VEXKOLLO-451554 format. One line per field, with one value per residue: residue number from 1; residue in three letters; x negated, y, z negated of N, C-alpha, C in turn. Coordinates in nm, 4 decimals. Atoms other than C-alpha are relative to their C-alpha. Layout:
<rs>
nr <- NUM:...
rest <- ALA:...
n_px <- X:...
n_py <- Y:...
n_pz <- Z:...
ca_px <- X:...
ca_py <- Y:...
ca_pz <- Z:...
c_px <- X:...
c_py <- Y:...
c_pz <- Z:...
</rs>
This chain:
<rs>
nr <- 1:2:3:4:5:6:7:8:9:10:11:12:13:14:15:16:17:18:19:20:21:22:23:24:25:26:27:28:29:30:31:32:33:34:35:36:37:38:39:40:41:42:43:44:45:46:47:48:49:50:51:52:53:54:55:56:57:58:59:60:61:62:63:64:65:66:67:68:69:70:71:72:73:74:75:76:77:78:79:80:81:82:83:84:85:86:87:88:89:90:91:92:93:94:95:96:97:98:99:100:101:102:103:104:105:106:107:108:109:110:111:112:113:114:115:116:117:118:119:120:121:122:123:124:125:126:127:128:129:130:131:132:133:134:135:136:137:138:139:140:141:142:143:144:145:146:147:148:149:150:151:152:153:154:155:156:157:158:159:160:161:162:163:164:165:166:167:168:169:170:171:172:173:174:175:176:177:178:179:180:181:182:183:184:185:186:187:188:189:190:191:192:193:194:195:196:197:198
rest <- GLY:SER:SER:ALA:THR:VAL:ILE:THR:LEU:THR:ASP:PRO:GLY:ALA:PRO:ALA:ALA:PRO:VAL:ALA:GLY:THR:THR:ALA:THR:TYR:CYS:GLN:GLY:ASP:VAL:MET:ALA:ASP:LEU:THR:ALA:THR:ALA:GLY:ALA:GLY:GLY:THR:LEU:THR:TRP:TYR:SER:ASP:ALA:GLY:LEU:THR:THR:VAL:ILE:GLY:THR:GLY:THR:THR:LEU:THR:PRO:SER:ALA:THR:LEU:GLY:SER:THR:THR:TYR:TYR:LEU:THR:GLU:THR:VAL:GLY:GLY:CYS:GLU:SER:ALA:ALA:SER:THR:VAL:THR:ILE:THR:ILE:THR:VAL:LEU:HIS:ALA:THR:PRO:VAL:ALA:GLY:THR:SER:THR:THR:TYR:CYS:SER:THR:ASP:ALA:PHE:SER:SER:MET:THR:ALA:VAL:PRO:ALA:SER:GLY:GLY:THR:ILE:THR:TRP:TYR:THR:ASP:ALA:ALA:LEU:THR:VAL:ILE:ALA:GLY:THR:GLY:THR:SER:LEU:THR:PRO:ASN:ASN:VAL:VAL:GLY:THR:THR:VAL:TYR:TYR:VAL:THR:GLU:THR:VAL:GLY:ASN:CYS:GLU:SER:SER:THR:PRO:ALA:THR:VAL:THR:ILE:THR:ILE:ASP:ASN:CYS:ASP:THR:LEU:THR:LEU:GLU:ILE:PRO:THR:ALA:PHE:THR:PRO:ASP:GLY:ASP:GLY
n_px <- -0.0554:-0.0308:0.0137:-0.1175:0.0215:-0.1072:-0.0371:-0.0860:-0.0825:-0.0446:-0.1145:0.0113:-0.1331:-0.0360:0.0558:-0.0940:-0.0780:0.0775:-0.0530:-0.0834:-0.0262:-0.0839:-0.1394:-0.0163:-0.1294:0.0118:-0.1232:-0.0186:0.0755:0.1358:0.1075:0.0281:0.1344:0.0054:0.0245:0.1362:0.0173:0.1367:0.0116:0.0910:0.0864:0.0561:-0.0812:-0.0858:-0.1207:-0.1196:-0.1153:-0.1299:-0.1165:-0.0953:0.0575:0.0281:0.1248:-0.0231:0.0051:0.1255:-0.0143:0.1314:0.1156:0.1079:0.0000:-0.0980:-0.1290:-0.0831:-0.1336:-0.1161:-0.0677:-0.1384:-0.0502:-0.0201:0.1209:0.0509:0.1096:0.0968:0.0647:0.1354:0.0753:0.1366:0.0276:0.1423:0.0163:-0.1298:-0.0830:-0.0617:-0.0301:-0.1338:-0.0153:-0.0125:-0.1049:-0.0003:-0.1315:-0.0056:-0.1369:-0.0187:-0.1244:-0.0625:-0.0089:-0.1412:-0.0444:0.0268:-0.1108:-0.0844:0.0338:-0.0934:0.0107:0.0931:-0.0685:0.0752:-0.0313:0.0790:0.0876:-0.0677:-0.1162:0.0107:0.0160:-0.0629:0.0917:-0.0112:-0.0357:0.0250:-0.0637:0.0792:-0.0724:0.0124:0.0082:0.1387:0.0415:0.0167:0.1154:-0.0020:0.1335:0.0007:0.0836:-0.0389:0.0878:-0.0527:0.1063:-0.0258:-0.1309:-0.0698:-0.0827:-0.0662:-0.1394:-0.0989:-0.0181:0.1192:-0.0222:0.1075:0.0896:-0.0360:0.1122:-0.0533:0.0433:-0.0692:0.0638:-0.0659:0.0150:-0.0055:-0.0625:0.0134:-0.0536:0.0891:-0.0582:0.1181:0.1191:-0.0124:-0.0617:-0.0557:0.1047:-0.0455:-0.0696:-0.1040:0.0525:-0.0878:0.0733:-0.0487:0.0555:-0.0248:0.0271:0.0180:-0.1114:0.0155:-0.1242:-0.0240:-0.0481:-0.0680:-0.0235:-0.1276:-0.0094:-0.1205:-0.0819:0.0376:-0.0233:0.0049:0.1336:0.0907:0.0893:-0.0436
n_py <- -0.0224:0.0838:-0.0716:0.0175:-0.0002:-0.0740:0.0551:-0.0930:0.0649:-0.0919:0.0517:-0.0540:-0.0208:0.0875:-0.0451:-0.0630:0.0961:0.0452:-0.0276:0.1189:0.0332:-0.0887:0.0325:0.0418:0.0522:0.1090:0.0599:0.1380:0.0969:-0.0477:0.0432:-0.1117:-0.0053:0.0045:-0.1247:-0.0025:-0.1013:-0.0234:-0.0257:-0.1142:0.0076:0.1343:0.0831:0.1054:-0.0524:0.0818:-0.0400:0.0235:-0.0205:-0.0913:-0.1242:0.0198:0.0775:0.1207:0.1206:0.0082:0.0803:0.0297:-0.0737:-0.0105:-0.1117:0.0177:0.0620:0.0225:-0.0524:0.0849:-0.0210:-0.0361:-0.1152:-0.1213:-0.0618:0.0570:-0.0794:0.0757:-0.0845:0.0493:-0.0646:0.0461:0.0128:-0.0016:0.0042:0.0092:-0.1176:0.0121:-0.1290:-0.0215:0.0787:-0.0534:0.0747:0.0126:0.0513:0.0715:0.0070:0.0956:-0.0341:0.1143:-0.0029:-0.0040:0.1004:-0.0212:-0.0731:0.0730:-0.0474:0.0348:0.1320:0.0187:-0.0278:0.0156:-0.1023:-0.0101:-0.1169:-0.1172:-0.0333:-0.1029:0.0718:-0.0529:-0.0085:0.0985:-0.0688:0.0675:-0.0652:0.0248:0.0696:-0.0725:-0.1443:-0.0390:-0.0380:0.1137:-0.0025:0.1039:0.0449:0.0941:0.1158:0.0655:-0.0467:-0.1322:-0.1003:-0.0849:-0.0639:-0.0398:-0.1160:-0.0023:-0.0434:0.1072:0.0492:-0.0024:0.0516:0.0952:-0.0316:0.0655:0.0854:0.1314:0.1051:0.0049:-0.0745:0.0130:-0.1181:0.0338:-0.1163:-0.0015:-0.1150:-0.0477:-0.0833:-0.0441:0.0489:0.1449:0.0431:0.1350:0.0968:0.0827:-0.0859:0.0507:0.0028:-0.0149:0.0434:-0.0606:0.0624:-0.0805:0.0772:-0.0741:0.0462:-0.0543:-0.0402:0.0769:-0.0832:0.0772:-0.0703:0.0432:-0.0540:-0.0788:0.0713:0.1393:0.0480:0.1461:0.0526:-0.0568:-0.1026:-0.1366
n_pz <- -0.1161:-0.1166:-0.1264:-0.0845:-0.1446:-0.0682:-0.1316:-0.0736:-0.1021:-0.1048:-0.0748:-0.1350:-0.0569:-0.1115:-0.1280:-0.0936:-0.0791:-0.1160:-0.1339:-0.0231:-0.1400:-0.0801:-0.0232:-0.1399:-0.0438:-0.0961:-0.0493:0.0464:-0.0774:-0.0283:0.0889:0.0909:0.0579:0.1464:0.0709:0.0546:0.1043:0.0467:0.1441:0.0102:0.1179:0.0093:0.0893:-0.0542:-0.0648:0.0219:-0.0817:0.0640:-0.0866:0.0645:0.0535:0.1419:0.0056:0.0803:-0.0822:-0.0749:-0.1223:-0.0548:0.0513:-0.0971:-0.0956:-0.1071:0.0310:-0.1188:0.0302:-0.0226:-0.1285:0.0300:-0.0760:0.0773:0.0560:0.1243:0.0564:0.0791:0.1011:0.0197:0.1078:0.0259:0.1429:0.0369:0.1451:0.0670:-0.0299:-0.1317:-0.0634:-0.0553:-0.1231:-0.1354:-0.0703:-0.1457:-0.0401:-0.1275:-0.0505:-0.1092:-0.0682:-0.0666:-0.1461:-0.0378:-0.0964:-0.1422:-0.0631:-0.0943:-0.1343:-0.1066:-0.0622:-0.1110:-0.1262:-0.1250:-0.0993:-0.1222:0.0125:-0.0571:0.0837:0.1038:0.1262:0.1212:0.1141:0.1067:0.1240:0.1277:0.1140:0.1214:0.1065:0.1269:-0.0230:-0.0282:-0.1342:-0.0905:-0.0899:-0.1034:-0.0415:-0.1119:0.0342:0.1250:0.1079:0.0371:-0.0153:-0.1168:0.0199:-0.1222:0.0314:0.1302:-0.0058:-0.0075:-0.1365:-0.0850:-0.1352:-0.0311:-0.1103:-0.1250:-0.0383:-0.0369:0.0918:0.1291:0.1085:0.1300:0.0848:0.1428:0.0635:0.1454:0.0733:0.1049:0.1047:0.0737:-0.0691:-0.0150:-0.1250:0.0106:-0.0342:-0.1107:-0.0958:-0.0896:-0.1369:-0.1159:-0.1192:-0.1234:-0.1195:-0.1195:-0.1206:-0.1229:-0.0827:-0.1353:-0.0655:-0.1217:-0.1097:-0.1041:-0.1260:-0.0575:-0.1368:-0.0265:-0.0999:-0.0219:-0.1382:-0.0023:-0.0265:0.1012:-0.0528:0.0211
ca_px <- 0.3566:0.5045:0.4385:0.7259:0.7300:0.9264:1.1067:1.2552:1.5430:1.6176:1.9581:1.9026:2.2783:2.4562:2.3023:2.4588:2.7286:2.5708:2.6094:2.8921:2.8751:3.1089:3.4866:3.6023:3.9117:3.9448:4.2087:4.3519:4.1192:3.8118:3.4806:3.4202:3.0814:2.9871:3.0030:2.6534:2.5352:2.2170:2.1266:1.9762:1.8297:1.7283:2.0126:2.2752:2.5559:2.9076:3.2067:3.5620:3.9045:4.0685:4.0102:4.0163:3.7039:3.8528:3.8498:3.4997:3.4966:3.1226:2.7746:2.4729:2.4075:2.6632:3.0282:3.2422:3.5691:3.9069:4.1019:4.4241:4.6332:4.6578:4.4115:4.1982:3.9765:3.6641:3.4992:3.1249:2.9210:2.5568:2.4488:2.1073:2.0147:2.3771:2.5025:2.7471:2.7875:3.1076:3.2481:3.1911:3.4639:3.4853:3.8152:3.8647:4.1801:4.2977:4.5643:4.8082:4.7900:5.1172:5.3180:5.2479:5.4462:5.7296:5.6168:5.8160:5.8469:5.5989:5.6785:5.5697:5.5558:5.4532:5.1696:5.4025:5.6712:5.7408:5.6220:5.8263:5.6429:5.5700:5.7084:5.6253:5.8033:5.5923:5.6934:5.5830:5.5979:5.2306:5.0401:5.0506:4.7290:4.7153:4.4043:4.3059:4.0837:4.1437:3.8495:4.0397:3.7487:3.8819:4.1633:4.4137:4.6210:4.8114:5.1762:5.4959:5.4850:5.2199:5.2394:5.0510:4.7492:4.8154:4.5534:4.6412:4.6202:4.7220:4.6412:4.7201:4.7774:4.7166:4.9242:4.8388:4.9757:4.7613:4.8865:4.6290:4.2973:4.4341:4.5128:4.7377:4.5183:4.7298:4.8214:5.1400:5.0831:5.2452:5.1359:5.1703:5.1206:5.0845:5.1101:4.9904:5.3201:5.2490:5.5137:5.6607:5.7009:5.9520:5.9555:6.3032:6.3285:6.5772:6.6930:6.6932:6.6546:6.7001:6.3438:6.1879:6.0397:6.2234
ca_py <- 3.5933:3.4377:3.5240:3.5713:3.4930:3.7293:3.5731:3.8055:3.6714:3.8360:3.7865:3.8149:3.8195:3.6384:3.6438:3.8452:3.6741:3.4621:3.5255:3.2928:3.2803:3.4246:3.4280:3.2526:3.1569:2.8301:2.6704:2.3395:2.0595:2.2815:2.1634:2.3782:2.4907:2.4103:2.6998:2.8032:3.0020:3.1458:3.1291:3.4713:3.3880:3.0279:2.8844:2.6183:2.6969:2.5733:2.5863:2.6140:2.5981:2.8439:3.1991:3.0760:2.8674:2.5506:2.3086:2.2234:2.1047:2.0973:2.2078:2.3196:2.5462:2.3924:2.2900:2.1341:2.3308:2.1615:2.1182:2.2360:2.4662:2.8246:3.0266:2.8704:3.0782:2.9212:3.0627:3.0349:3.1042:3.0771:2.9536:3.0351:2.9336:2.8560:3.1933:3.1810:3.4697:3.6247:3.4499:3.5372:3.4351:3.3143:3.2509:2.9960:3.0228:2.7377:2.8285:2.5701:2.4806:2.5602:2.3364:2.2981:2.5458:2.4256:2.4488:2.4313:2.1345:1.9973:2.0877:2.0093:2.2822:2.3197:2.5669:2.7954:2.7987:3.0876:2.9708:3.0121:3.1217:2.8536:2.9379:2.8522:2.9307:2.9827:2.7485:2.9905:3.3365:3.3375:3.4210:3.1801:3.0985:2.9009:2.6959:2.4957:2.2467:1.9972:2.1363:2.4686:2.6777:2.8191:3.0663:3.1052:3.3689:3.4662:3.5331:3.3346:3.3044:3.2375:3.1984:2.8871:2.9227:2.8454:2.5701:2.2532:1.9563:1.8906:2.1300:2.0583:2.3694:2.3366:2.5653:2.6578:2.8930:3.1054:3.2478:3.4603:3.2982:2.9441:2.7846:2.4798:2.1717:1.9813:2.1711:2.1302:2.0508:2.1507:1.9769:2.1688:1.9809:2.1826:1.9941:2.1184:2.0820:2.1216:2.3028:2.0844:2.2653:2.1197:2.2177:2.2027:2.2328:2.4795:2.2457:1.8746:1.7180:1.3540:1.3141:1.5125:1.7863:2.0816
ca_pz <- -11.3692:-11.0845:-10.7288:-10.4896:-10.1212:-9.9069:-9.6131:-9.3556:-9.1461:-8.8179:-8.6601:-8.2899:-8.2342:-7.9611:-7.6148:-7.3348:-7.1314:-6.8568:-6.4846:-6.3832:-6.0037:-5.7447:-5.7273:-5.4077:-5.2110:-5.0202:-4.8026:-4.9193:-4.8090:-4.7632:-4.9018:-5.2086:-5.3313:-5.6905:-5.9328:-6.0357:-6.3356:-6.4810:-6.8503:-6.9065:-7.2496:-7.1750:-7.3824:-7.3237:-7.0795:-7.1577:-6.9193:-7.0563:-6.8961:-7.1367:-7.2602:-7.6217:-7.5447:-7.6928:-7.3964:-7.2745:-6.9102:-6.8485:-6.9482:-6.7504:-6.4555:-6.2161:-6.2288:-5.9567:-5.9412:-5.9513:-5.6252:-5.7920:-5.5735:-5.6915:-5.8979:-6.1707:-6.3987:-6.5464:-6.8598:-6.9181:-7.2317:-7.3311:-7.6728:-7.8228:-8.1794:-8.2674:-8.1445:-7.8553:-7.6112:-7.4929:-7.1871:-6.8244:-6.5821:-6.2263:-6.0458:-5.7687:-5.5586:-5.3384:-5.0844:-4.9528:-4.5826:-4.4147:-4.1878:-3.8182:-3.6068:-3.3849:-3.0220:-2.6995:-2.4663:-2.2174:-1.8552:-1.4985:-1.2310:-0.8697:-0.8296:-0.6338:-0.9048:-1.1373:-1.4802:-1.7951:-2.1082:-2.3640:-2.7072:-3.0670:-3.3909:-3.7051:-3.9868:-4.2614:-4.1040:-4.0051:-3.6882:-3.3930:-3.2025:-2.8764:-2.7871:-2.4803:-2.6635:-2.9434:-3.1424:-3.1636:-3.0360:-2.7047:-2.7705:-2.4866:-2.6668:-2.9787:-3.0525:-3.0256:-2.6457:-2.3826:-2.0054:-1.8937:-1.6675:-1.3005:-1.2711:-1.0828:-1.3157:-1.6755:-1.9585:-2.3214:-2.5327:-2.9078:-3.1289:-3.4890:-3.7510:-3.9799:-4.3087:-4.4898:-4.4041:-4.3806:-4.0442:-4.0168:-3.9997:-3.7475:-3.4306:-3.2332:-2.8655:-2.5376:-2.2174:-1.8919:-1.5644:-1.2460:-0.9174:-0.5814:-0.4004:-0.0288:0.1719:0.4423:0.7751:1.0186:1.3849:1.5225:1.8998:2.0354:2.3138:2.3884:2.7341:2.8246:2.9576:2.6660:2.8880:2.7546
c_px <- 0.0165:-0.0188:0.1220:-0.0417:0.1181:0.0218:0.0963:0.0747:0.0463:0.1144:-0.0069:0.1361:0.0236:-0.0639:0.1071:0.0750:-0.0801:0.0642:0.0700:0.0285:0.1026:0.1419:0.0175:0.1415:-0.0244:0.1386:0.0054:-0.0761:-0.1399:-0.1001:-0.0377:-0.1429:0.0110:-0.0163:-0.1413:-0.0131:-0.1459:0.0031:-0.1052:-0.0978:-0.0587:0.0786:0.0783:0.1267:0.1155:0.1154:0.1283:0.1113:0.0980:-0.0729:-0.0321:-0.1263:0.0138:-0.0133:-0.1246:0.0212:-0.1353:-0.1081:-0.1057:0.0231:0.0977:0.1264:0.0751:0.1413:0.1094:0.0627:0.1468:0.0408:0.0263:-0.1326:-0.0357:-0.1172:-0.0845:-0.0735:-0.1350:-0.0684:-0.1418:-0.0223:-0.1508:-0.0062:0.1301:0.0907:0.0511:0.0390:0.1495:0.0056:-0.0045:0.1078:-0.0281:0.1324:-0.0093:0.1469:0.0042:0.1397:0.0525:-0.0061:0.1467:0.0296:-0.0393:0.1162:0.0794:-0.0260:0.1016:-0.0291:-0.1012:0.0776:-0.0934:0.0502:-0.0725:-0.0814:0.0640:0.1211:-0.0277:-0.0017:0.0773:-0.1049:0.0244:0.0319:-0.0353:0.0627:-0.0841:0.0853:0.0025:-0.0163:-0.1390:-0.0217:-0.0261:-0.1242:0.0085:-0.1436:0.0125:-0.0911:0.0382:-0.0852:0.0408:-0.1096:0.0251:0.1417:0.0578:0.0855:0.0561:0.1424:0.0930:0.0269:-0.1296:0.0376:-0.1133:-0.0855:0.0434:-0.1222:0.0566:-0.0615:0.0809:-0.0814:0.0814:-0.0313:0.0228:0.0430:-0.0130:0.0660:-0.0976:0.0771:-0.1155:-0.1235:0.0087:0.0801:0.0503:-0.1014:0.0378:0.0754:0.1188:-0.0605:0.1111:-0.0847:0.0660:-0.0721:0.0389:-0.0442:-0.0186:0.1037:-0.0142:0.1370:0.0122:0.0581:0.0596:0.0140:0.1263:0.0080:0.1328:0.0908:-0.0514:0.0277:-0.0143:-0.1404:-0.1055:-0.0925:0.0472:0.0697
c_py <- -0.1035:0.0824:-0.0301:0.0032:0.0692:-0.0615:0.0992:-0.0766:0.1051:-0.0661:0.0585:0.0307:-0.0951:0.0517:0.0692:-0.1085:-0.0389:0.0432:-0.1265:-0.0318:0.0925:-0.0530:-0.0325:-0.0495:-0.1047:-0.0370:-0.1440:-0.0952:0.0454:-0.0646:0.1206:-0.0087:-0.0125:0.1412:-0.0066:0.1145:0.0087:0.0306:0.1093:-0.0079:-0.1393:-0.0944:-0.1060:0.0628:-0.0969:0.0593:-0.0393:0.0246:0.1012:0.1193:-0.0117:-0.0811:-0.1237:-0.1287:0.0019:-0.0894:-0.0295:0.0796:0.0047:0.1101:-0.0169:-0.0672:-0.0163:0.0477:-0.1009:0.0336:0.0368:0.1233:0.1177:0.0532:-0.0643:0.0843:-0.0901:0.0989:-0.0617:0.0782:-0.0552:-0.0011:-0.0070:0.0007:-0.0008:0.1188:-0.0079:0.1378:0.0146:-0.0749:0.0873:-0.0820:-0.0045:-0.0657:-0.0631:-0.0121:-0.0967:0.0227:-0.1215:0.0184:-0.0089:-0.1014:0.0392:0.0768:-0.0903:0.0576:-0.0502:-0.1351:-0.0011:0.0099:-0.0279:0.1038:-0.0318:0.1282:0.1265:0.0434:0.1233:-0.0735:0.0692:0.0057:-0.1157:0.0779:-0.0857:0.0824:-0.0285:-0.0635:0.0813:0.1508:0.0516:0.0397:-0.1258:0.0216:-0.1198:-0.0314:-0.0931:-0.1192:-0.0530:0.0436:0.1386:0.1069:0.0954:0.0559:0.0433:0.1235:-0.0104:0.0500:-0.1176:-0.0481:0.0165:-0.0574:-0.0952:0.0481:-0.0763:-0.0757:-0.1379:-0.1057:0.0079:0.0743:-0.0210:0.1264:-0.0426:0.1255:-0.0118:0.1240:0.0361:0.0900:0.0386:-0.0395:-0.1490:-0.0356:-0.1427:-0.1008:-0.0883:0.0880:-0.0699:-0.0001:0.0203:-0.0371:0.0593:-0.0684:0.0847:-0.0814:0.0934:-0.0518:0.0638:0.0337:-0.0780:0.0924:-0.0904:0.0862:-0.0568:0.0601:0.0720:-0.0667:-0.1423:-0.0345:-0.1502:-0.0538:0.0604:0.1068:0.1407:0.0204
c_pz <- 0.1035:0.1262:0.0866:0.1463:0.0631:0.1377:0.0647:0.1087:0.0995:0.0754:0.1400:0.0622:0.1160:0.1280:0.0844:0.0763:0.1240:0.1320:0.0488:0.1458:0.0616:0.0126:0.1479:0.0255:0.1074:0.0511:-0.0493:0.0920:0.0372:-0.0948:-0.0850:-0.0516:-0.1521:-0.0545:-0.0578:-0.0989:-0.0387:-0.1489:-0.0197:-0.1158:-0.0185:-0.0886:0.0744:0.0565:-0.0206:0.0807:-0.0726:0.1011:-0.0579:-0.0612:-0.1482:-0.0250:-0.0892:0.0810:0.0877:0.1220:0.0644:-0.0695:0.1092:0.1017:0.1153:-0.0515:0.1309:-0.0321:0.0318:0.1348:-0.0185:0.0801:-0.0929:-0.0507:-0.1335:-0.0465:-0.0887:-0.0896:-0.0328:-0.1115:-0.0042:-0.1506:-0.0217:-0.1524:-0.0755:0.0235:0.1433:0.0521:0.0246:0.1328:0.1241:0.0685:0.1497:0.0368:0.1379:0.0389:0.1172:0.0574:0.0755:0.1516:0.0376:0.1099:0.1421:0.0614:0.0944:0.1381:0.1011:0.0623:0.1128:0.1314:0.1171:0.0999:0.1300:-0.0114:0.0547:-0.0820:-0.0848:-0.1344:-0.1113:-0.1105:-0.0946:-0.1277:-0.1209:-0.1109:-0.1242:-0.1089:-0.1292:0.0182:0.0316:0.1444:0.0830:0.0869:0.0928:0.0403:0.1193:-0.0265:-0.1376:-0.1178:-0.0503:0.0032:0.1160:-0.0114:0.1346:-0.0237:-0.1400:0.0179:0.0237:0.1416:0.0789:0.1351:0.0344:0.1168:0.1244:0.0527:0.0292:-0.0905:-0.1282:-0.1040:-0.1266:-0.0793:-0.1451:-0.0749:-0.1519:-0.0575:-0.1117:-0.0947:-0.0915:0.0781:0.0305:0.1247:-0.0159:0.0532:0.1180:0.0994:0.0656:0.1408:0.1014:0.1209:0.1233:0.1166:0.1204:0.1208:0.1183:0.0977:0.1375:0.0563:0.1302:0.1059:0.1072:0.1246:0.0609:0.1407:0.0202:0.1024:0.0143:0.1466:-0.0014:0.0237:-0.0930:0.0532:-0.0287:-0.1228
</rs>
């Protein structure tokens, strides 16, 4: 006789699809967060650019997304012991920044004048926002027209257009100068006399 050794092979199967991070939307030029993933079974993570899992674009727990405009889907698998999981997906959408709106002309008024509304035309059919600071933090109003504040001095209004969640990066400007124009009062005598007494 011979003695036989019995070897039992266990096929653990492919691991579950890894957690592939969060789908996100950015405006063109925004700083994008890296995609992050978790290997649930302690395996190797592989990122692909295609659903057929043929084009590897990275490995590991993070991937820097492409800045390509539009929507890009990333596919992520985990491999343990030569078995590759099904893919998880995460989609990153980058929206184009639209053109600066066309704003009206700069004007000078006297403080006692009737002011005309400033106007702006959206370049891409978006929403117009008027600001009174270059940092675009103090909103003066929204819409295609705005009456300037009656404040003596010079005020620069910054005008942006927002389409979706993306605001134009370069504002248009309208400068309004309001002068304190004193009213001149003339006294006209009703009669003149040669010696100036009446």
